C-alpha positions as CSV (number, residue, x, y, z in Angstrom):
1,M,6.6,5.4,25.3
2,E,4.6,3.1,23.1
3,E,3.1,4.6,19.9
4,Q,-0.6,4.4,19.5
5,I,-2.0,2.6,16.5
6,I,-4.3,5.0,14.5
7,R,-4.7,2.8,11.4
8,E,-4.6,-1.0,11.2
9,I,-2.8,-2.5,8.2
10,F,-4.2,-5.7,6.6
11,Y,-2.5,-7.7,3.9
12,Y,-5.1,-9.0,1.4
13,K,-4.3,-12.6,0.5
14,G,-0.6,-12.9,-0.3
15,Y,-0.3,-10.1,-2.8
16,Y,1.7,-7.7,-0.6
17,L,3.7,-10.3,1.2
18,D,4.7,-12.1,-2.0
19,F,6.0,-8.8,-3.3
20,F,7.7,-8.0,0.0
21,D,9.6,-11.3,-0.1
22,T,11.2,-10.4,-3.4
23,L,12.8,-7.2,-2.0
24,K,16.3,-6.6,-0.6
25,P,16.6,-6.4,3.2
26,N,17.2,-2.7,3.1
27,V,14.0,-2.1,1.0
28,Q,12.0,-4.4,3.3
29,K,13.3,-2.3,6.3
30,K,12.1,0.9,4.6
31,F,8.7,-0.6,3.9
32,N,8.3,-1.7,7.5
33,W,9.3,1.8,8.7
34,T,6.8,3.4,6.2
35,L,4.0,1.1,7.2
36,K,4.6,1.9,10.9
37,L,4.5,5.6,10.0
38,I,1.1,5.1,8.2
39,S,-0.3,3.2,11.2
40,T,0.9,5.6,13.9
41,I,0.7,9.2,12.7
42,E,-2.4,11.2,12.1
43,R,-1.3,13.1,8.9
44,V,1.0,10.9,6.8
45,P,3.1,13.0,4.4
46,K,2.1,12.6,0.7
47,K,5.7,11.6,0.1
48,Y,4.9,8.2,1.7
49,F,1.1,7.8,1.3
50,D,-1.0,9.5,-1.4
51,H,-4.4,9.2,-3.1
52,I,-4.3,8.1,-6.7
53,T,-6.2,10.5,-8.9
54,N,-8.8,9.0,-11.2
55,S,-9.2,5.9,-9.1
56,T,-11.9,4.5,-6.9
57,G,-10.3,5.4,-3.6
58,L,-6.9,3.8,-4.2
59,Y,-3.8,5.0,-2.4
60,E,-0.2,4.3,-3.1
61,I,2.4,3.7,-0.4
62,R,5.7,5.1,-1.7
63,V,9.2,3.9,-0.8
64,E,12.5,5.2,-2.2
65,V,15.8,3.5,-1.5
66,G,18.7,5.1,-3.3
67,S,17.5,5.6,-6.9
68,D,15.0,2.7,-6.7
69,I,11.3,3.6,-6.3
70,Y,8.7,1.1,-5.1
71,R,4.9,1.4,-4.8
72,V,2.2,-0.6,-3.1
73,F,-1.5,0.0,-3.7
74,S,-3.9,0.1,-0.8
75,F,-7.4,1.3,0.1
76,F,-9.5,1.9,3.2
77,D,-12.1,-0.4,4.6
78,E,-14.4,0.9,7.4
79,G,-12.5,4.0,8.4
80,Q,-9.0,3.3,9.7
81,L,-8.3,-0.2,8.2
82,V,-5.8,0.0,5.4
83,I,-5.8,-2.9,3.0
84,L,-2.6,-3.6,1.1
85,V,-2.7,-5.2,-2.3
86,N,-0.2,-5.4,-5.2
87,G,3.2,-3.8,-5.2
88,F,5.8,-3.1,-7.9
89,Q,9.1,-1.4,-8.6
90,K,8.5,1.8,-10.5
91,K,10.8,2.2,-13.5
92,T,9.1,5.1,-15.3
93,Q,7.7,8.5,-14.4
94,K,4.1,7.4,-14.8
95,T,2.5,4.6,-12.8
96,P,1.7,1.8,-15.2
97,M,-2.1,1.6,-15.9
98,S,-1.9,-2.2,-15.7
99,E,-0.8,-2.0,-12.0
100,I,-3.7,0.4,-11.2
101,E,-6.2,-1.8,-13.0
102,K,-4.9,-4.8,-11.0
103,A,-5.3,-2.9,-7.8
104,E,-8.9,-1.9,-8.7
105,K,-9.7,-5.5,-9.5
106,L,-8.3,-6.7,-6.2
107,K,-10.2,-4.0,-4.3
108,K,-13.4,-5.1,-6.0
109,Q,-12.6,-8.8,-5.2
110,Y,-11.9,-7.9,-1.6
111,F,-15.3,-6.1,-1.1
112,D,-17.2,-8.8,-3.0
113,E,-15.7,-11.5,-0.8
114,R,-16.3,-9.4,2.3
115,G,-20.0,-8.9,1.3
116,N,-20.5,-12.7,1.1
117,E,-19.4,-13.4,4.7
């Protein structure tokens, strides 16, 4: 039985894919599995996909492989379209503010460009 796509995933420019290319194959596999989960199930567990508080609608995709933790920022465009932007390996308990600011900037850039079409 083929799974139905609930949400489409879109990679904004090369930000996510550049990050993805730096990852080990087992981490890439876990990211692919997580993205499939996000795109095919109605209620994605917070463990994998969660809203970032004090942001303008940013979400983080969470992947853990062994003791390594990775995050990719994303946001929604027109309902069920998930836009992926920057990713990083998390090395501290708190998400670095510089990464959130970068994601906010990329989100603004995305919508500015989209508005000019």
